[in-house]
ZAFI-212527 format. One record per residue (C-alpha): residue in one letter; x, y, z. Coordinates in Angstrom, 1 decimal. Layout:
residues N
REC;code;c1;c2;c3
REC;a;X;Y;Z $
...
//
This chain:
residues 326
REC;code;c1;c2;c3
REC;m;53.5;34.7;-297.9 $
REC;s;51.4;31.6;-298.5 $
REC;y;52.4;28.0;-298.5 $
REC;s;50.7;25.1;-300.2 $
REC;f;50.9;21.3;-299.5 $
REC;r;50.1;18.4;-301.8 $
REC;p;50.1;14.6;-301.3 $
REC;a;53.7;13.2;-301.4 $
REC;v;54.2;11.0;-304.4 $
REC;r;57.7;9.7;-305.4 $
REC;e;58.5;11.0;-308.8 $
REC;k;61.6;10.5;-311.0 $
REC;v;64.5;10.5;-308.6 $
REC;g;68.1;9.2;-308.8 $
REC;l;69.9;7.2;-306.2 $
REC;l;73.4;7.9;-304.9 $
REC;i;75.0;4.5;-304.5 $
REC;g;78.4;4.0;-302.9 $
REC;l;80.5;0.8;-303.4 $
REC;v;83.5;0.5;-301.2 $
REC;g;86.1;-2.2;-301.6 $
REC;c;89.8;-3.1;-302.0 $
REC;s;91.4;-4.7;-305.0 $
REC;g;89.6;-8.0;-305.8 $
REC;s;86.3;-7.1;-304.1 $
REC;g;84.6;-6.7;-307.4 $
REC;k;83.5;-3.1;-307.0 $
REC;t;84.0;-2.0;-310.7 $
REC;y;82.5;-5.1;-312.1 $
REC;t;79.6;-4.8;-309.7 $
REC;a;79.0;-1.2;-310.5 $
REC;m;78.9;-2.0;-314.2 $
REC;r;76.5;-4.9;-313.7 $
REC;m;74.1;-2.6;-311.7 $
REC;a;74.4;0.3;-314.3 $
REC;s;73.7;-2.2;-317.1 $
REC;g;70.5;-3.3;-315.3 $
REC;i;69.5;0.3;-314.7 $
REC;v;69.6;1.5;-318.3 $
REC;g;68.3;-1.8;-319.8 $
REC;k;69.1;-3.6;-323.0 $
REC;g;70.3;-1.6;-325.9 $
REC;k;71.1;1.5;-323.8 $
REC;r;74.5;2.8;-322.7 $
REC;f;75.6;4.1;-319.4 $
REC;a;78.5;6.5;-318.6 $
REC;v;81.7;5.7;-316.9 $
REC;i;84.0;8.4;-315.4 $
REC;d;87.4;6.7;-315.2 $
REC;t;90.2;8.0;-313.0 $
REC;e;92.0;4.7;-312.9 $
REC;a;94.2;5.0;-316.1 $
REC;r;91.4;3.7;-318.4 $
REC;r;91.0;0.4;-316.5 $
REC;s;87.2;0.5;-317.3 $
REC;l;88.1;-0.5;-320.9 $
REC;h;88.9;-4.0;-319.6 $
REC;y;85.1;-4.4;-319.4 $
REC;a;84.3;-3.0;-322.9 $
REC;g;83.4;-6.4;-324.3 $
REC;m;81.1;-7.2;-321.5 $
REC;f;79.0;-4.0;-321.1 $
REC;e;77.8;-1.2;-323.3 $
REC;f;79.1;2.1;-322.0 $
REC;d;80.7;5.4;-322.9 $
REC;m;83.9;6.3;-321.0 $
REC;c;85.4;9.7;-320.1 $
REC;e;88.9;9.7;-318.7 $
REC;v;89.7;12.2;-315.9 $
REC;k;93.3;12.9;-315.1 $
REC;a;95.0;14.7;-312.2 $
REC;p;94.6;17.2;-310.5 $
REC;f;91.5;15.5;-309.0 $
REC;r;89.9;18.6;-307.5 $
REC;p;86.3;18.3;-306.2 $
REC;e;85.3;20.8;-308.9 $
REC;a;86.6;18.5;-311.7 $
REC;y;84.3;15.7;-310.4 $
REC;s;81.3;18.1;-310.2 $
REC;e;81.8;19.3;-313.8 $
REC;v;82.3;15.9;-315.4 $
REC;i;79.3;14.3;-313.5 $
REC;k;77.2;17.3;-314.4 $
REC;a;78.2;16.9;-318.1 $
REC;a;77.2;13.2;-318.0 $
REC;d;73.9;14.0;-316.3 $
REC;e;73.0;16.7;-318.8 $
REC;a;73.9;14.3;-321.7 $
REC;g;70.9;12.2;-320.5 $
REC;y;72.7;9.0;-319.2 $
REC;e;70.3;7.2;-316.8 $
REC;a;73.3;5.7;-314.9 $
REC;i;76.7;7.1;-314.2 $
REC;v;79.6;5.1;-312.7 $
REC;v;82.5;7.0;-311.2 $
REC;d;85.6;4.8;-310.7 $
REC;s;87.2;5.9;-308.5 $
REC;f;85.8;8.6;-306.3 $
REC;s;88.6;8.1;-303.8 $
REC;h;90.9;10.3;-305.9 $
REC;e;88.8;13.3;-305.0 $
REC;w;90.0;12.9;-301.5 $
REC;a;93.4;11.2;-301.6 $
REC;g;94.5;11.4;-305.2 $
REC;e;97.0;13.7;-306.9 $
REC;g;95.6;17.2;-306.5 $
REC;g;92.7;15.9;-304.3 $
REC;v;91.5;17.4;-301.1 $
REC;l;94.4;16.2;-299.0 $
REC;d;96.9;17.5;-301.6 $
REC;w;95.0;20.8;-301.8 $
REC;q;95.3;21.3;-298.0 $
REC;e;99.0;20.7;-298.2 $
REC;h;99.3;23.2;-301.0 $
REC;e;97.4;25.8;-299.0 $
REC;l;99.7;25.1;-296.0 $
REC;d;102.8;25.7;-298.2 $
REC;r;101.3;28.9;-299.6 $
REC;m;100.5;30.2;-296.1 $
REC;a;103.6;29.2;-294.2 $
REC;g;106.3;27.8;-296.5 $
REC;d;109.0;26.0;-294.6 $
REC;d;108.3;27.9;-291.3 $
REC;w;107.3;24.8;-289.3 $
REC;k;106.1;26.8;-286.3 $
REC;k;103.9;28.9;-288.6 $
REC;r;102.7;25.7;-290.4 $
REC;e;101.4;24.3;-287.1 $
REC;a;99.5;27.5;-286.5 $
REC;c;98.0;27.5;-290.0 $
REC;k;96.9;23.9;-290.2 $
REC;m;93.2;24.6;-289.5 $
REC;a;93.1;27.6;-291.8 $
REC;a;94.6;25.6;-294.6 $
REC;w;91.5;23.3;-294.6 $
REC;i;89.1;26.1;-295.4 $
REC;k;89.2;26.1;-299.2 $
REC;p;89.6;22.3;-299.6 $
REC;k;86.7;21.6;-297.2 $
REC;m;84.5;24.2;-298.9 $
REC;g;85.2;22.8;-302.3 $
REC;h;84.4;19.3;-301.1 $
REC;k;81.2;20.4;-299.5 $
REC;q;80.0;22.2;-302.6 $
REC;m;80.7;19.2;-304.7 $
REC;i;78.7;16.9;-302.4 $
REC;q;75.7;19.4;-302.6 $
REC;r;75.9;19.3;-306.4 $
REC;l;75.8;15.5;-306.4 $
REC;l;72.5;15.6;-304.5 $
REC;q;71.0;17.5;-307.5 $
REC;v;72.0;14.8;-310.1 $
REC;r;69.0;13.3;-311.8 $
REC;a;70.7;10.1;-313.0 $
REC;n;71.4;7.1;-310.8 $
REC;l;75.0;7.7;-309.6 $
REC;i;77.2;4.8;-308.6 $
REC;l;80.4;5.9;-306.9 $
REC;c;83.3;3.4;-306.4 $
REC;f;85.6;4.0;-303.5 $
REC;r;88.9;2.3;-302.8 $
REC;a;89.3;0.8;-299.3 $
REC;e;92.2;0.1;-297.0 $
REC;e;92.4;-2.2;-294.0 $
REC;k;92.8;-0.2;-290.8 $
REC;v;94.6;-1.5;-287.7 $
REC;k;95.2;-0.5;-284.1 $
REC;m;97.8;-1.3;-281.5 $
REC;e;96.6;-3.2;-278.4 $
REC;k;98.2;-5.1;-275.5 $
REC;d;97.7;-8.8;-275.5 $
REC;a;97.3;-11.2;-272.5 $
REC;n;101.1;-11.1;-272.0 $
REC;n;101.2;-7.3;-272.1 $
REC;k;102.9;-7.3;-275.4 $
REC;t;101.9;-4.7;-278.1 $
REC;v;100.1;-6.4;-281.0 $
REC;i;98.6;-5.1;-284.2 $
REC;v;94.8;-5.8;-284.4 $
REC;p;92.9;-5.3;-287.7 $
REC;i;89.7;-3.3;-287.3 $
REC;g;88.3;-3.8;-290.8 $
REC;w;88.1;-2.1;-294.2 $
REC;q;87.7;1.6;-294.3 $
REC;p;86.8;3.7;-297.4 $
REC;i;89.4;6.1;-298.8 $
REC;c;87.3;9.3;-298.7 $
REC;s;86.1;11.9;-296.2 $
REC;k;84.4;10.0;-293.3 $
REC;e;81.0;11.4;-293.9 $
REC;v;80.7;10.6;-297.7 $
REC;p;79.4;7.0;-297.4 $
REC;y;76.6;8.3;-295.2 $
REC;e;75.7;11.1;-297.6 $
REC;m;74.8;8.4;-300.2 $
REC;t;71.3;7.1;-300.5 $
REC;v;72.7;3.6;-300.0 $
REC;s;76.3;2.4;-299.5 $
REC;f;77.9;-1.0;-299.2 $
REC;l;81.3;-2.5;-298.4 $
REC;l;82.5;-5.3;-300.8 $
REC;t;85.1;-7.7;-299.6 $
REC;p;87.6;-10.0;-301.5 $
REC;d;86.3;-13.2;-299.8 $
REC;k;82.9;-12.7;-301.4 $
REC;p;83.2;-10.3;-304.3 $
REC;g;80.1;-8.4;-305.1 $
REC;y;78.2;-9.4;-302.0 $
REC;p;76.9;-6.3;-300.2 $
REC;h;77.7;-5.5;-296.6 $
REC;p;75.6;-2.4;-295.7 $
REC;l;77.1;0.8;-294.5 $
REC;k;73.9;2.6;-295.1 $
REC;l;70.7;0.8;-296.1 $
REC;q;67.3;2.2;-295.2 $
REC;e;64.1;0.2;-294.9 $
REC;q;62.6;1.4;-298.2 $
REC;h;65.7;0.2;-300.1 $
REC;k;66.2;-3.2;-298.5 $
REC;n;64.2;-5.1;-301.1 $
REC;l;66.4;-3.7;-303.9 $
REC;f;69.6;-5.2;-302.5 $
REC;p;69.2;-8.7;-301.0 $
REC;l;72.3;-9.4;-298.8 $
REC;d;72.5;-13.1;-299.7 $
REC;r;73.5;-12.6;-303.3 $
REC;p;75.8;-10.4;-305.3 $
REC;i;74.6;-7.0;-306.6 $
REC;n;73.8;-7.6;-310.3 $
REC;e;71.7;-6.5;-313.2 $
REC;e;68.5;-7.4;-311.4 $
REC;s;69.5;-5.0;-308.6 $
REC;g;69.9;-2.3;-311.3 $
REC;r;66.5;-3.1;-312.8 $
REC;k;64.9;-2.8;-309.3 $
REC;v;66.8;0.5;-308.7 $
REC;a;65.5;1.9;-312.0 $
REC;e;61.9;0.9;-311.2 $
REC;w;62.0;2.4;-307.8 $
REC;a;63.6;5.6;-309.0 $
REC;d;60.8;5.9;-311.6 $
REC;g;58.2;5.4;-308.9 $
REC;g;57.1;2.2;-310.5 $
REC;v;57.4;-0.2;-307.6 $
REC;k;54.2;-0.6;-305.6 $
REC;a;55.0;-1.6;-302.1 $
REC;e;52.8;-2.5;-299.1 $
REC;i;54.0;-2.0;-295.6 $
REC;k;53.0;-5.1;-293.5 $
REC;e;52.6;-3.7;-290.1 $
REC;e;52.9;-7.0;-288.3 $
REC;v;56.4;-7.6;-289.5 $
REC;g;57.4;-4.2;-290.9 $
REC;a;58.4;-5.7;-294.2 $
REC;i;58.1;-4.3;-297.7 $
REC;e;56.3;-6.6;-300.2 $
REC;v;56.9;-5.8;-303.9 $
REC;k;53.9;-6.8;-306.1 $
REC;k;54.8;-8.4;-309.4 $
REC;e;52.6;-9.8;-312.1 $
REC;a;52.9;-13.5;-312.5 $
REC;p;53.8;-14.7;-316.1 $
REC;a;51.0;-16.3;-318.1 $
REC;a;50.7;-20.0;-317.3 $
REC;d;50.2;-21.0;-320.9 $
REC;t;53.3;-19.2;-322.3 $
REC;p;55.3;-21.9;-324.1 $
REC;p;59.0;-22.3;-323.1 $
REC;g;61.5;-21.0;-325.7 $
REC;p;65.2;-20.2;-326.0 $
REC;l;66.5;-18.0;-323.2 $
REC;p;67.2;-14.4;-324.3 $
REC;f;70.6;-12.8;-324.1 $
REC;d;70.1;-11.1;-320.7 $
REC;e;69.1;-14.3;-319.0 $
REC;l;72.0;-16.2;-320.5 $
REC;r;74.4;-13.5;-319.4 $
REC;e;72.9;-13.7;-315.9 $
REC;k;73.5;-17.4;-315.6 $
REC;i;77.1;-17.1;-316.8 $
REC;l;77.8;-14.3;-314.3 $
REC;a;76.2;-16.4;-311.5 $
REC;a;78.8;-19.2;-311.9 $
REC;a;80.6;-19.8;-308.6 $
REC;a;83.4;-21.9;-310.0 $
REC;i;85.1;-22.7;-313.3 $
REC;p;83.5;-26.2;-313.5 $
REC;h;80.1;-24.6;-312.9 $
REC;l;80.8;-22.1;-315.6 $
REC;a;81.7;-24.8;-318.1 $
REC;n;78.5;-26.7;-317.2 $
REC;v;76.4;-23.6;-317.7 $
REC;w;77.9;-23.0;-321.1 $
REC;k;77.3;-26.6;-322.2 $
REC;k;73.7;-26.7;-320.8 $
REC;y;72.6;-23.6;-322.7 $
REC;e;74.7;-24.1;-325.9 $
REC;e;71.6;-24.5;-328.1 $
REC;d;70.1;-21.3;-326.7 $
REC;i;73.3;-19.5;-327.4 $
REC;k;73.3;-20.7;-331.0 $
REC;v;70.0;-19.0;-331.9 $
REC;l;71.3;-15.6;-330.7 $
REC;s;72.6;-13.0;-333.2 $
REC;e;76.3;-13.2;-334.1 $
REC;d;77.0;-10.0;-332.1 $
REC;e;75.3;-11.3;-329.0 $
REC;q;77.2;-14.6;-329.3 $
REC;t;80.5;-12.7;-329.5 $
REC;r;79.6;-10.7;-326.4 $
REC;l;78.6;-13.8;-324.4 $
REC;v;82.0;-15.4;-325.3 $
REC;a;83.7;-12.3;-324.0 $
REC;i;81.6;-12.4;-320.8 $
REC;k;82.4;-16.0;-320.3 $
REC;d;86.1;-15.5;-320.8 $
REC;a;86.1;-12.5;-318.4 $
REC;k;84.2;-14.5;-315.8 $
REC;k;86.6;-17.4;-316.1 $
REC;e;89.6;-15.0;-315.4 $
REC;e;87.7;-13.5;-312.4 $
REC;l;87.2;-17.0;-311.0 $
REC;k;90.8;-17.9;-311.5 $
REC;e;91.9;-14.7;-309.6 $
REC;a;89.4;-15.5;-306.8 $
REC;k;91.1;-18.9;-306.0 $
//
């Protein structure tokens, strides 16, 4: 048997991106912003919805196609619907929520309980003896699904619910107290680390990434001092296509992304839809949002009627988000 080697060149690859957060952390909104940036203007991304069609709340803000998945949330069901979306040619696929595969109705935890019932019924002594054996099929199904996800060509964005974990400790007076130990994803413990990158999002700063897994070659794609947004998606798409040329600076170990500077003699003109949307979404408070809308009112007026309608929907949704964040 002979083996051949060739120079390693990054070709078309997809990223597995995990977003973990509780209610109010902005994980669904963030996932859609990133997916919108990945596919670019005029293209649609796929959303796999296990949250009773909640993704439709964002239908006026983003262009996407939705597939609703209902219980039982077996690993195989996730594998099949993600494969269908990938084969349909979507460049970005959002799964909201991936936590149901583990802890939802018919998910891995339910499956293990069902296996235990099948093996031991109400014989509690036998149930104790069969606990480990009852995990064989669910764990195997889960493992096979993860392996299939690694073969997906699209950029896959998985949203995970999170819950705040606590532990019991003794205080200075030797009294037992409850101590919070942070937000934990609702999924099998290894899944966030199977992702290419994964982040925790928190309610105090919705959309801002707190890395769970972030390797050096991906750090320039996700600045930690700003929310994940459409620009993050554009960078992801460029990197996945092999289009970002990076130089490793040995003295600091940093990655510098080369970009062409815009022509100096390009006359200023009305801002395009994408830039206007970005400025609206960047508003940090309701007065700021109102000022942005007023400042760019003339730019908005030259857009098409459809684009103006979409911007109004984006502004209204952003206003509701800022109200909830108070």
